[in-house]
N, C-alpha and C positions, 0 to 999 in steps of 0.2 A: 562557460557551459551552463545551461539552465537545468532546473529539475526536470526529470523525465521518468516515465514508467512504461513498462512493457508487459504484455500478457504472454506467459510462457506455456500455459496449459489449462485444462479444465476437466471436470468430471461431474457426473450426475448420480444422485442417489434419491430415488423417489421424485418428489416435486422440487427438490433443492439442487442448485448448481454450485459447485466450488470452482473458483477461478484462482490462479496463482501467477505470480510474476516477480519482476525485479523493479527497484527504483534506484535512481542515480541522482545525487546532488552535485552541483558545481561547487567550486572552492568556497564560495561564501553563501551558498543556498542553504536554507534551513527548512526544507520541506516543500510541499506543493500538493497538487491534486492527482490522485491515482484514479484513472479510468479503469474500473474493474471489468467492464464488459457486461455487467449485470444491470438490469432495469432497476431493481431494488436490492440494496445491500443490507443484510441483516446483521452481519458481523464481519470484522476484518482483524487479522493479526499481522503485525510487522516485526521483523527481526533484522538487526544489523548484520552485515557480512564484512569480510576483509581481514587483513592480517594484524590490524591494531585494535586494541580495546576501545570502545566508545564509552565515555564517562556517564552520559545521560541516557535515560530511556526515551524512546520516541513516544509521541502523544498522537492520538486520533482525535481530531477537532470536529466531531460530528455527534449528533444524536441519532440513534438507530431505531427503526429502519430509516434509511436515507437513499437518495439517488445514487445508483452505482456508477454513474458517469463521472462523478467528481467527489471522491472521498478525500478530504483534506487531512494531511499528516504534518506534524511539526517534528523536526529532527535536529540533531547536532549538525553544525555546518560541515559540509563535505563528507557526510556519512552516507553510505550506500547500503542497500539491503534487499530483502525479499518480503513478499506479502502473500496472504491467502485470504480470500473473501468468500463468504457464503451468502446466498440469496436466491433470487430468481429473475 
């Protein structure tokens, strides 16, 4: 199974939009691109989920602001989680 991400919801406040969703890694995958649904992503936060502790923190491999269509993250292999992005 390859890295994948899904948008689960969104909200607006003034001229900013917040999008959130999930990401899933395959057994040997260590991250990939999150399509936030935003044109421009000004910030993103990611957090691991699941029943086991993850030893390493995830990294966001971008300079902000960036294209919201492909925000690259680097994670521990086989770690899944949630994300929240803000932009427009």
